[in-house]
N, C-alpha and C positions, 0 to 999 in steps of 0.2 A: 833196799837197795846200798845201804852201808854192808852188807854181807857179800853182796854182789861186787862191790868194789873191793872190798878186801881179797875175796876170793880170786879176781882178777890179778891183784896186787901183788899177791903171795906167786900165782901162778908166772907172771912176766917175768919176778925176781929170781923164781928157779931157773930161769932159762940163762946160762953163761954170756957174758958180754952185753946184757939186755938192762942192766942195773938201772942206768941213766934214762931209760925208755920206760920203765916200770910206772911212775907215779902219772905221767902225761898221758901214758898207752892206758892205763886203769882206768884214769877219768875220763878220758874220750870215748871208750870203750861202754863204761857205764851210762854215759851222757846219749849216745848213741839207743842205748837199751832203753833209757828211761823216756825217752821221744816215743819208741815204738811201742812202749806199754800207754802211754799218754793216749797216743791214736787210736790204738786198738781198743782202749776203755770207751773213748769218745764214739768208735763205730759201733760197738755190740751196744753202749748204752743209748744211743740213737735210734738202732733197730728194735730193739726191746719198746721203748717210748712209742716210738710210731706205730708197731703193730699193737699193742697193747690202747692205745690211745684213739686210733683209727677205728679198733673195734667197738670201744665204746662210744663213739660218734657215730658209728653206724646204728646202733642200737638204741640209742636215745632218742626221743621225739623233739627235743629242745634244738634249736638252731646257734645257741652260743656258742657251744663246744665245737660245732662245725667252723665258726669264725675263729676260735681261738687255733685250729689246726691249722686253717688256712693262713693267718698271720704267724705261723709256724713259733708259737711261744714254747711248746713241750721241744722243739729240737733245737732251741738255743738254751732250753734249761739242760741239755745233755751234754754242754761245754763245762759245766760243774767238775765232772769227773776228771778228765786230762789236768784241770786247773789245780784240784786237791792233788792230784799225783805230783805233779811238778813242784807244788808248794812245800809237800811235805817230806820229799825226796832232795832238796835241793842242797841240803847239807850233808850229805850222804858221807864226805869226805874229811868231817870235822873230827871225830874221834881219833882216827889215825892220824892225822896231823898234830892233834895236840899232845899225844901220845909223843911224837918227832920231836916237837919244839919245848919239851919241859925243861929239858938241859940247857936250852939256847940261854943267853944273855937278853935283856929288855932291848938293847940296842937294834940287836939280829932280829929280834921279835917285830920292832916298829919296821924295820928294812922288810920284813917279809909280809907284813900287813899288804902289799902290793902283789904278791905271788896270786900264779893263775888259779891256784886252789881256791883262795879267798874271792877272787873276780868270778872265778866260776859261778861260786855259791851265792853271790850276790847278784850275779846276772839271773840266776834261773829264780831267785827270790822276786826281784824286781818284775821279772817276766810272768810270774804265776801271779803276782799283785796287781799287773796291768790288765794281766787277762781277766782276772775278776772284776774288773773296772768295767771292759769291756763287755762282757756277761751282762753285768748289771744294766747296762746302757742297752744291749739288743732285748733283752727280755722285757723291760720297762717299756721300750719303744715298742714291743709286739703287744703287750698288754694294751698299752693306749691305744693303738691302731684296734685291736680288735675291741676295746670297749667303745670306740667311736663307730664301729660297726654294727655292734650291738644296740646301741643308743640310737643310732639312725634308723633302727627298725621301729622303734616307738614311737608313736602320734606327737609326740613333742618336738623331736627333730625338726619338724618343717619350719616351727615357728621358733624355737628356741635352739639353734645349732650352738653347739659346742667347740666345732673342728679350731677356732680360732685360738680358745681358751689351751686346747691340748697344745698346738703349736707352740704358744708361749712357754707351757711348762716345759715342752720338749728342749727348747733354747735354753732355759734355765737349766735343765738336768745335765745337757751336752758341755754347758759352761763349766759348771762346777766340777765336772768328770773329767773336762780336760786339765783344770786346776789341779785335781787330785793326781792325774797322772803324771804333772810336772813335780808336783810335791815328792813322787816316789823315785823319780828320775834323779830329783837333785837332793833328796834325803833330807828335807826341810818342811817344817811344819805348814800345812795348807794355810792357816790362819794368817801366816807370815806373809805368804804369797797375796793372799787377798786385800790384807792391809797396803801393800805396795801396790797392787794394782788400783785400790782407792785412790791412794796420793797420784797416781800417774794417769787416771781416767781422763782429766780433762785434756791431758797434752796428747794422748793416743787419740782420743775424740778428733781433735784438731788435725794431725796427721794424717790420719788413716780414714778420714770422713768418708773419701769415695769408697774406699775399699769396704768400710762397713755398712754405707748404704746398699754396695752392690752384693754384700754377703746377706744381708735381710731380704734383698729384693731377690735373690737366687732362692732363698729358701721360701719366699710365698710364690714364686713364679713356680716351682717343683713342687711346694705342698698343695696348692690348689690348681694343679695341672693346666696351668693358663697359657703355657708355650713349652713346644721341645723342639728337637732339631727335626727339620722336614717339613713342620707346619708352615702352611703359608699365610701369611701375615701382613695388614696392611695399615701403616702409621702415617698418614698423611702431614702430620705435625713435623716427621723427621724424614719426608720423602723416600719412604720405604715401602716397596710392593712387592714380594718374591718370597722365596723361601728362606729359611732359618737354617743356617749351616754351621754355626758353633754358639754356644753359650758358656761364657766366662764369669768370673765374679765381677768383673767391671763393665763389661761390653757383650752386647748381642748383633751377631755379623748376620745381617739379612742380604741374600745374593737376588738383586730385581731382575725382572723379567727382560731388561735390556741389558743382562751381563754384568751391570754395575754392583757394586757391594756397598750397601748403607751399614756403618756403625751405631749403633744406639746404644746409650748408655743404660745398663741395667737396670738401674732404680726407676728409669723414666718409663720403661714398662709397666711398671706398677702405679705411679702418679699420674700417668697419662693414660687416656684411651688410645686403644687399638684394636684392630678387627682381626680375629682368628679365624680362617677359612675352613678349619678344622671340620666344623659341626656339617657344614655343608657336603664335604667330602665323605663323610661318613654316613650322611643322609640317603634319602632315596633318588635324590635329585637336585639338580640346580636351578635358581631360579629364572624365570624370563619375565621381566616387568619394562614393558614399552608401549607407548601410547601413540595411536595416530589420531593427528588433528582433521575432524570433518567439516569441511566449508558447511556451515548451518544454513546458507540459503540454499543450499541442495536437499535438504531434510523437508520431506512431504509426505502426505497421504499416498498410500499405493492405490493406484487406478487400474482399471479392468486389464489395460495393455498391459502393464508390470504386472500384474499378479499373474496373468498367463504365460509370462516368460519366466517368472520365476517356479511356477509349476515345473517347468521343463527340468528344473535341477534336482537329482536325486537325493542329495543330502537333505535339503529344506522341503522337499515335493510334500512328503507326510504331515508336516510342521503347518505349512501354508494351507493345505487343504482343512487340516481339523480345525486351525485358528479361524478359519475365513467360515466354516460351519458355525462355530460355537460365537461369532460375532454374529451371525445372520441371525440364530436363534436368540440371542440378547436383544438385538434391536425389533425382531418381530413381538416378541412378548409384550415390547414399550410402545408397539406402533408408530416405531421410527422409521421414515421413509428413507430411500437410499440419498435422498438429495439433500436430506439434513444431516451434514458433517460436522456440526458442531454438536448437536445433541447425543447421535448414536457413538458406537464404537466402530473404528477404522485402523486397518494396520499401516504401520507407517515404513517407509523404506530403510529407515535406520533400525529399526525395533526388527524386522526381518533379518538384516545386515548383522546384528547383534547375534541373534539365534544362528545365523549360519557359523558364526566364529567358533560358539560355542559346540555345536556338532562336529565341525572340521576337526577341533583341537582335542574333542574327544576320542575320535577316532584316529589321531594322529599315532603312529608307532612308537614314538620318542617322547610323548607327553605321558608324565605320571600323572592318573588321574586319582590315587589315591591320596595325594596331597594338594596343598589349597589351590583352588581352580576358580578363575574369577574372570569374567568379561565385562567389563564395567564403565559406565559414564563418569569421568570425572568433571571439575568444575567448568562452565563454558569459557571461555577467555577471548580475547580480542582474535586469536587466532584460529577460533573455532571451537568446537565439541571435541575434546581429547577422548576417544574410546582405546580402554587402557585393556591389556593383555597381561594377565598375573597368572602364570602357569609355572610348572618346575619340569625341566627338560631331564629325561633319564641318564644320558651321557653327562656325565661332569666334566671331562677333559676339556680343556680350555678350548682347543683348534675346532673339534667335532662339535663341541656347544655353540660355537658361533656360526659354523656352518649351519646346524640345524635351524637357530635362530633365525638366520638370515633366508634359508630356505622358505621359512613359514610367513615372513613378513613379504617375502617375494611375491609369493601366491597372494596374500592378501590385498596388497597395494594393485594387483593386477586385475582382480574381481570385483573392485570398490566400483567400475563403471557399470557393472551388471546389475545394480541397486539404484540407479538414477543417484549415486552420491559422487561427490567430488572431494578429493584431498584438498586441504587449506595448504596454499603455497604462497608468500610473499611474493611480489611482483617482482622480476629480474631485469635487468637491461636490457633483452628481448622483447620483453612484455611491453616495455615503456617505449622502445622502438618504435613496435608494432602499433601501439595506442597513438603516438604522434602522427605516423604515417596515414592512418585511417583518417585523421584530424584533417589532415593537409589535402588528401585526397578522398573524397568521398565517393569515387567512383570504384576504389579498391574494395572501400567497405561493401557497395551496394552488390558487387560481384562476389564476394565472399558469402554475401547472404543468401544470394540465389545460388550458389553450390550447396550451402547448407541446406 
């Protein structure tokens, strides 16, 4: 580059009336050419490295080289070529300047120390040095990520995760690299900066406590993929239930479903618990978990009239007949008569109803049968016997999900009387009023009984 600079300088000087423009013009043109060469070196090196590495990765039988390629380790190494070009060409104008300044006095030389030639050379040198630091950071970060991917393929990763240790090591490396960059810009010894930071550490921790907590929390949130913009999160302790619209150093903004905005400290997302519905949105369904309380006074053994009525229903016809035949064979083998309802097996209306729910939900087009599917009894309470439905809806959109869930329970509540079952419901004011009316007017009770 010195030869190019000298050639451009002599060429411009040879033109009449351009003597004053010769030095800055030659320096600027050489600088442009230098950046073009650096970019071209990076482009060619990256293309060559990518082709060679991809060819080796395809031919090899191991997976670790594929992880190095996916983490862009070799692509980041390609930045070394332009960094070397910039660093070794930064002083392209020094020899000519030195020759021109040999006859000047020391006072004049001290004044020229701030000349654009020296500033340009210093700028290029510092830029190259900072570039080297960033290359070191990128390559080391890529190597650590690739190493973590390789480690996660081993059987030890399940019981001995190392992601936290690598994140702590990254923070240390990034902090030291930041100090090194500052020392390059200020032209100071890095150890002096470290000593100064150690003395100011207590004050900085006190002043920037929230910022430091937010910074560390941001690293944890992004590093552990805990939350990102667009996720649906629920944090009851902060009154937040909605979509994340912004994540900054100190705050996370959540737009609630009522269009209000909750502002949550970033560090509280790490120190407190919250629900991220991202897993549900990426899965095959959204959970329907709801119970119906059955009045236990309505639970009974199925008599012949009820069995005849249940056999008319297409969904459970085969089940009722098959189950009845199985029970009949069981009782016959043990010589149990039909009148002995205690010793023998009998179908119950609640059991047939539970089977009906299973069949009905299995054939429902919006229920995912590949996910958890349960129709179960919960512990009986003073409000009856809860029959819980635990299935997953294929449609995860909130409005359509609620509509599908409502349609399912509309149907269930409507068919319950067909099984001679009743839904438990606490007495309302109308029930109490009717009971008092029957108490003081026995004729109305007798008339009602006659109608029934």
